[in-house]
Backbone as a ProteinNet text record, in pm:
[ID]
protein_1_A
[PRIMARY]
MCPSNDPPRLSPRRAQLASFEHAYAVAIQLRERSGINQFVIRTGDPEQPVRIVTERPSDGEHLLALVA
[TERTIARY]
-1720.9	-1693.5	-1822.9	-1834.4	-1953.5	-1919	-2017.7	-1991.7	-1953.9	-1866.9	-1820.6	-1895.7	-1919	-1981.9	-1878.9	-1750.2	-1643.8	-1649.8	-1617.2	-1614.6	-1505.8	-1526.3	-1425.4	-1294.5	-1182.7	-1051.2	-1012.5	-963.8	-920	-774.7	-741	-601.3	-522.1	-392.3	-313.5	-329.2	-331	-345.6	-484.7	-586.4	-723.9	-740.6	-681.6	-689.1	-623.8	-511.8	-445	-533.1	-591.4	-676.1	-805	-852.8	-976.9	-953.6	-831.7	-798.9	-843.6	-855.9	-887.3	-779.6	-654.2	-543.6	-552.7	-585.3	-597.9	-719	-830.3	-950.1	-926	-855.8	-827.2	-737.5	-636.3	-547.1	-624.3	-713.7	-795.3	-890.5	-947.7	-1038.2	-965.7	-840.9	-763.4	-744.6	-709.8	-692	-822.5	-933.2	-1062.6	-1098.7	-1072.4	-1101.5	-1020	-891.1	-804.6	-850	-893.3	-936.6	-1072.8	-1165.6	-1304.1	-1343.1	-1275.7	-1316.1	-1437.4	-1483	-1601	-1555.4	-1616.3	-1584.6	-1606.5	-1520.2	-1527.9	-1540.9	-1625.8	-1646	-1596.3	-1516.5	-1473.9	-1561.3	-1633.6	-1726.8	-1695.4	-1734	-1725.6	-1858.3	-1853.5	-1975.5	-2031.5	-1945.7	-1991.4	-1983.6	-1944.8	-1928.6	-1783.3	-1758.9	-1621.1	-1541.3	-1607.7	-1535.7	-1507.3	-1582.8	-1558.9	-1582.4	-1487.2	-1508.6	-1518.4	-1457.2	-1467.7	-1494.4	-1558.7	-1578.1	-1584.1	-1579.1	-1577.5	-1707.4	-1769.8	-1893	-1882.7	-1966.8	-1964.4	-2076.9	-2163.3	-2272.3	-2257.2	-2308.5	-2300.3	-2353.4	-2292.1	-2336	-2480.3	-2548.5	-2685.7	-2684.1	-2801.8	-2811.9	-2751.2	-2681.7	-2619.9	-2479.3	-2437.9	-2302.3	-2227.4	-2102.3	-2024	-1915	-1916.6	-1816.6	-1681	-1580.6	-1444.7	-1359.7	-1384.2	-1305.8	-1381.2	-1359.1	-1409.7	-1288.8	-1279.9	-1172.6	-1236	-1209.1	-1272.1	-1170.7
595.5	729.6	807	873	953.4	1101	1179.1	1321.2	1394	1489.6	1566.4	1699	1744.2	1874.1	1983.2	1948.3	2046.8	2148.3	2276	2374.4	2340.2	2376.6	2344.7	2417.1	2349.9	2410.5	2482.9	2605.1	2682.7	2648.8	2653.2	2635.8	2752.5	2738	2848.4	2978.9	2970.9	3092.8	3152.3	3069.2	3117.3	3180.1	3118.8	3173.7	3311.3	3327.4	3457.5	3561.7	3524.5	3618.8	3650.6	3558.6	3578.9	3637.3	3678.9	3728.9	3874.1	3912.2	4050.4	4143.2	4104.7	4190.1	4222.3	4122.2	4144.2	4233.1	4205.6	4286.6	4431.9	4453.8	4589.8	4662.6	4593.4	4653.6	4690	4603.1	4631.4	4747.5	4751.3	4860.9	4995.7	4999.5	5122.8	5165	5070.2	5101.4	5152.8	5087.1	5130.2	5269.9	5297.6	5430.2	5537.5	5509.7	5607.1	5633.7	5529.6	5545	5611.1	5573	5616.6	5735.8	5753.4	5857.2	5819.1	5695.4	5647.2	5564.2	5586.8	5508.4	5360.2	5277.3	5132.6	5068.6	4970.5	4896.4	4753.7	4705.9	4566.1	4496	4394.1	4324.8	4176.1	4116.7	3971	3913.8	3810.2	3756.6	3633.7	3555.5	3428.5	3314.6	3343.1	3242.1	3193.9	3066.2	3018.9	3034.4	3035.5	3051.8	3197.9	3289.2	3433	3498.6	3482.7	3528.8	3679.9	3754.7	3900.8	3950.1	4066.2	4129.4	4279.4	4349.7	4495.6	4543.6	4640.8	4700.6	4851.9	4923.6	5069.8	5127	5040.7	5086.8	5023.6	5092	5040.1	4897.7	4814	4674.5	4664.5	4563.2	4537.7	4446.2	4417.5	4325.3	4191.2	4132.2	4002.6	4012.1	4131.7	4152.8	4234.5	4201.6	4265.5	4352.4	4479	4573.5	4543.7	4527.5	4504.9	4631.6	4708.6	4829.2	4923	5051	5154.5	5225.6	5230.1	5302.8	5428.3	5539.4	5667	5765.5
7920.8	7970.4	7991.4	8100.7	8124.1	8103.3	8058.2	8033.3	8162.2	8147.7	8263.1	8271.4	8392.8	8413.3	8435.2	8419.5	8435.8	8322.2	8351.3	8244.2	8143.1	8016.3	7915.8	7945.6	7921.5	7941.2	7813.5	7831.4	7716.9	7685.5	7557.4	7521	7580.3	7596.6	7653.5	7574.8	7442.1	7360.8	7377.5	7375.7	7393.3	7531.4	7632.6	7768.1	7773.5	7703.2	7699.3	7630.6	7517.7	7443.6	7518.6	7600.4	7674.5	7813.4	7841.8	7975.5	7995.7	8122.3	8155.5	8101.8	8116.3	8072.9	7924.4	7844.6	7699.9	7670.1	7733.5	7711.4	7750.6	7860.4	7905.9	7805.1	7753.7	7653.7	7526.7	7484.6	7365.9	7394.4	7513.8	7550.5	7545	7589	7581.9	7436.6	7350.4	7208.4	7146.1	7179.4	7125.2	7173.4	7299.9	7355.6	7285.6	7262.9	7196.1	7052.5	6983.8	6843.5	6829.9	6916.2	6898.2	6983.8	7098.3	7191.6	7274.2	7261.7	7333.8	7453.6	7570.4	7689.1	7661	7718.6	7702.2	7839.8	7850.4	7974.9	7955.3	8047.7	8047.8	8151	8106.5	8195.3	8204	8315.7	8333.2	8287.6	8206	8146.4	8216.1	8280.7	8336.6	8236.7	8112.6	8008.4	8011.9	8036.5	8047.4	7917.2	7804	7677.8	7644.6	7701	7684.9	7821.4	7912.3	8049.7	8064.5	7973.7	7975.9	7834.7	7827	7697.1	7714.8	7603.2	7602.6	7541.7	7608.3	7557.6	7570.5	7497	7501.9	7586.5	7639.5	7725.9	7863.5	7963.2	8100.6	8105.7	8189.2	8200.4	8247.7	8196.7	8239.7	8361.4	8413	8526.7	8488.2	8580.2	8555.3	8499.4	8460.1	8411.5	8516.3	8538.9	8643.4	8582.3	8616.7	8567.9	8630.2	8546.6	8593.9	8578	8470	8446	8352.5	8373.3	8283.4	8225.7	8094.6	8027.7	7971.9	8038.5	8001.7	7950.6
[MASK]
++++++++++++++++++++++++++++++++++++++++++++++++++++++++++++++++++++

């Protein structure tokens, strides 16, 4: 068997937790609790395709949503 260059496949549960929809829902909860704007960004990492940050995205990161 030779190694594959295909991106790793996420389990169905991991894919759900790593989805934009889940990140957006969590960002809303964080915004309501903290009062701090939340940014949902695309990372380019297949294992963590989106994440939530409290500061504007840097170069190389793509803004998907702002929860203000």
